[in-house]
FIDOPA-220438 format. One line per 5 residues: number of its first residue (from 1); their letters; for each residue x negated, y, z negated of C-alpha. Coordinates in nm, 2 decimals. Last residue first. Example, Ala and Ser with C-alpha at 12.3 -4.5 7.8 and 13.67 -1.06 7.14 Angstrom:
<recs>
2	SA	-1.37 -0.11 -0.71 | -1.23 -0.45 -0.78
</recs>
This chain:
<recs>
182	RVRGV	-10.77 10.37 -8.66 | -10.94 10.47 -8.34 | -10.72 10.64 -8.08 | -10.62 10.49 -7.76 | -10.54 10.62 -7.41
177	VYAST	-10.44 10.43 -7.11 | -10.59 10.43 -6.77 | -10.50 10.36 -6.41 | -10.49 10.73 -6.32 | -10.83 10.71 -6.16
172	WITSL	-11.18 10.88 -6.15 | -11.20 11.04 -6.50 | -11.48 11.28 -6.45 | -11.81 11.17 -6.57 | -12.05 11.24 -6.87
167	QVRQG	-12.33 11.00 -6.87 | -12.50 10.69 -7.02 | -12.73 10.55 -6.77 | -12.70 10.35 -6.44 | -12.87 10.06 -6.29
162	PRPAH	-12.61 9.81 -6.44 | -12.27 9.98 -6.49 | -12.09 10.30 -6.64 | -12.21 10.36 -6.99 | -11.96 10.61 -7.10
157	WIRGS	-11.89 10.98 -7.20 | -11.56 11.07 -7.05 | -11.42 11.38 -6.87 | -11.08 11.52 -6.79 | -11.13 11.86 -6.97
152	GAYIG	-11.20 11.69 -7.30 | -11.50 11.45 -7.41 | -11.29 11.13 -7.40 | -11.50 10.84 -7.50 | -11.52 10.55 -7.25
147	VHYAR	-11.39 10.22 -7.18 | -11.40 9.96 -6.90 | -11.22 9.64 -6.80 | -10.90 9.69 -7.01 | -10.66 9.44 -6.95
142	GGSMF	-10.30 9.44 -6.80 | -10.42 9.32 -6.45 | -10.65 9.61 -6.42 | -10.68 9.90 -6.68 | -10.94 10.16 -6.76
137	FILDG	-10.94 10.24 -7.13 | -11.00 10.60 -7.24 | -11.08 10.63 -7.61 | -11.01 10.94 -7.81 | -11.29 11.16 -7.92
132	AQKSS	-11.17 11.48 -7.75 | -10.79 11.47 -7.74 | -10.53 11.27 -7.55 | -10.17 11.37 -7.61 | -10.08 11.41 -7.23
127	KALWI	-10.20 11.06 -7.16 | -9.95 10.93 -7.43 | -10.11 10.76 -7.73 | -10.18 10.39 -7.82 | -10.34 10.34 -8.17
122	SARRQ	-10.64 10.13 -8.11 | -10.71 9.76 -8.19 | -10.56 9.62 -7.87 | -10.78 9.87 -7.66 | -11.09 9.78 -7.86
117	ADATR	-11.01 9.41 -7.80 | -10.99 9.50 -7.43 | -11.33 9.68 -7.43 | -11.52 9.43 -7.63 | -11.69 9.48 -7.98
112	PIYRG	-11.40 9.54 -8.23 | -11.35 9.86 -8.40 | -11.38 9.93 -8.78 | -11.50 10.29 -8.86 | -11.84 10.34 -9.00
107	IRTKY	-11.93 10.66 -8.82 | -12.27 10.55 -8.67 | -12.24 10.18 -8.64 | -11.87 10.14 -8.60 | -11.74 10.45 -8.42
102	VYYVL	-12.05 10.55 -8.20 | -12.22 10.21 -8.18 | -11.89 10.03 -8.09 | -11.79 10.29 -7.83 | -12.14 10.26 -7.66
97	GSCDF	-12.12 9.89 -7.69 | -11.78 9.90 -7.51 | -11.94 10.05 -7.21 | -12.27 9.86 -7.21 | -12.55 10.02 -7.41
92	ASPGA	-12.92 10.08 -7.45 | -13.14 10.25 -7.70 | -12.95 10.22 -8.03 | -12.75 10.05 -7.91 | -12.46 9.80 -7.84
87	AGWRY	-12.60 9.60 -7.56 | -12.40 9.32 -7.40 | -12.47 9.42 -7.04 | -12.75 9.69 -7.03 | -12.70 10.04 -6.93
82	PDGKQ	-12.98 10.27 -6.99 | -12.98 10.57 -7.23 | -12.97 10.90 -7.04 | -12.71 11.06 -7.26 | -12.70 10.90 -7.60
77	AAAIR	-12.67 11.22 -7.78 | -12.35 11.29 -7.60 | -12.19 10.98 -7.77 | -12.29 11.11 -8.10 | -12.15 11.46 -8.03
72	VALQR	-11.82 11.30 -7.90 | -11.79 11.09 -8.21 | -11.85 11.38 -8.43 | -11.55 11.56 -8.27 | -11.34 11.24 -8.32
67	TSWSV	-11.44 11.26 -8.69 | -11.35 11.62 -8.71 | -11.00 11.55 -8.55 | -10.94 11.28 -8.81 | -10.96 10.90 -8.76
62	AIPQT	-10.61 10.74 -8.73 | -10.42 10.60 -9.03 | -10.16 10.36 -8.91 | -9.80 10.47 -8.96 | -9.58 10.28 -9.21
57	RITVP	-9.26 10.11 -9.12 | -9.01 10.08 -9.41 | -8.78 9.77 -9.39 | -8.46 9.79 -9.60 | -8.33 9.47 -9.76
52	GAATS	-7.96 9.40 -9.74 | -7.60 9.54 -9.69 | -7.62 9.81 -9.96 | -7.36 9.79 -10.24 | -7.58 9.78 -10.54
47	NETTT	-7.55 9.55 -10.83 | -7.82 9.29 -10.73 | -8.07 9.58 -10.67 | -8.19 9.67 -10.33 | -8.51 9.56 -10.16
42	ARATG	-8.78 9.76 -10.01 | -9.01 9.60 -9.77 | -9.33 9.75 -9.65 | -9.46 9.74 -9.29 | -9.79 9.80 -9.14
37	PSSPP	-9.88 9.75 -8.77 | -9.67 10.02 -8.61 | -9.56 9.87 -8.27 | -9.19 9.93 -8.33 | -9.26 10.31 -8.36
32	AGLTG	-9.10 10.48 -8.65 | -8.80 10.70 -8.55 | -8.54 10.49 -8.74 | -8.74 10.51 -9.06 | -8.58 10.81 -9.23
27	LALAA	-8.22 10.66 -9.16 | -8.31 10.34 -9.34 | -8.46 10.52 -9.64 | -8.16 10.76 -9.66 | -7.92 10.47 -9.65
22	ALLPA	-8.11 10.28 -9.93 | -8.11 10.60 -10.14 | -7.73 10.65 -10.09 | -7.66 10.29 -10.17 | -7.87 10.32 -10.50
17	FLLSR	-7.72 10.66 -10.60 | -7.39 10.52 -10.74 | -7.58 10.25 -10.94 | -7.80 10.52 -11.09 | -7.49 10.70 -11.20
12	AAAGR	-7.34 10.39 -11.37 | -7.67 10.32 -11.56 | -7.69 10.68 -11.68 | -7.31 10.66 -11.80 | -7.40 10.34 -11.98
7	VSTTS	-7.70 10.50 -12.15 | -7.49 10.79 -12.26 | -7.22 10.56 -12.40 | -7.46 10.36 -12.59 | -7.63 10.68 -12.74
2	SM	-7.30 10.78 -12.88 | -7.10 11.08 -12.79
</recs>
């Protein structure tokens, strides 16, 4: 057998596998949530029989369990610090300022400054999937008006309002959504 024949045979075999690979990629990405922010596009070769480009959705990378545990410890260390509107630490906080201080200033993860912007930048989770270190966003009219860091057992660390201090409180309403810092 000549080397030309073996090269042609390999090329023919790879053309046979291209549609199968494209189909496998398409089937493997059907379960990806539509809200996943990252996408990658894989295109097929001119000679393949696939219908068109395949879109592969990537999952955002969330903070690890140990990072979320650290976030809870950092938030707990702020217990008793006063509420001050617009403050983001280190000695006074508003609700989103506490979250910003814990995740951005101390841990180094990107998170916006306001509660609703933090909600939009988070990975959304089912309430049943919340874990310590996740963010609890209290909602009204489709917007987050308050945020706290979930401590577990139905409680959050938060800076409640003027005249109060950073404290551990029981979640007081069912009108909340859960987010995880990316």
